C-alpha positions in Angstrom: -215.3 161.3 -28.9 -212.4 160.8 -26.6 -209.7 158.3 -27.3 -209.2 155.5 -24.9 -205.8 155.9 -23.1 -203.6 152.6 -22.2 -204.2 153.2 -18.6 -207.9 153.0 -19.5 -207.4 149.8 -21.4 -205.4 148.2 -18.4 -208.3 149.4 -16.1 -210.8 147.8 -18.2 -208.9 144.6 -18.6 -208.5 144.3 -14.7 -212.1 145.2 -14.3 -213.2 142.2 -16.5 -210.5 139.7 -15.5 -210.1 140.1 -11.8 -213.6 139.0 -11.0 -213.5 136.0 -13.4 -210.1 134.9 -11.9 -211.2 135.3 -8.2 -214.6 133.4 -8.8 -212.8 130.6 -10.6 -210.2 130.5 -7.9 -212.4 130.5 -5.2 -214.9 127.9 -6.6 -211.9 125.6 -7.1 -210.7 126.1 -3.7 -214.1 125.2 -2.2 -214.5 122.2 -4.7 -210.9 120.9 -3.3 -212.2 121.6 0.3 -215.3 119.4 -0.3 -213.2 116.7 -1.9 -210.9 116.7 1.0 -213.7 116.3 3.4 -215.2 113.4 1.2 -211.7 111.6 1.4 -211.4 111.9 5.2 -214.8 111.0 6.4 -214.7 112.2 9.9 -212.5 115.3 9.3 -212.8 118.5 11.2 -211.9 122.0 10.0 -208.1 121.4 10.2 -208.1 119.5 7.0 -210.1 121.9 4.8 -209.1 125.2 6.7 -206.1 125.9 4.3 -208.2 125.4 1.2 -211.0 127.7 2.6 -208.4 130.4 3.5 -207.0 130.0 -0.2 -210.6 130.7 -1.4 -210.9 133.8 0.6 -207.4 135.0 -0.8 -208.8 134.4 -4.3 -212.0 136.4 -3.5 -209.8 139.4 -1.9 -207.6 139.3 -4.8 -210.6 139.6 -7.2 -211.9 142.7 -5.4 -208.5 144.3 -5.1 -208.0 143.9 -8.7 -211.4 145.4 -9.5 -210.6 148.4 -7.4 -207.1 148.8 -9.1 -208.8 148.6 -12.5 -211.4 151.3 -11.6 -208.8 153.6 -10.2 -206.6 153.0 -13.5 -209.7 153.8 -15.4 -210.4 156.9 -13.7 -206.8 158.3 -13.8 -206.6 157.5 -17.4 -209.9 159.4 -18.1 -208.7 162.3 -15.9 -205.4 162.5 -18.1 -207.5 162.4 -21.3 
């Protein structure tokens, strides 16, 4: 059985942690945007636009982290 390399360990960690951080950040940002809407009763998109953009950044960061983790896993496997 092949030994797991350091690159593979880092790749696995990124594959596991990136979606968790992305989903948690996106959910927290969306929750904050709903709280901001509740605080300002007749607010438009301007009051929550930044928070929704933040949720999209967290989501994209989670996807990029997964992709980098997968690449690191594959490269570590190829070196093994």
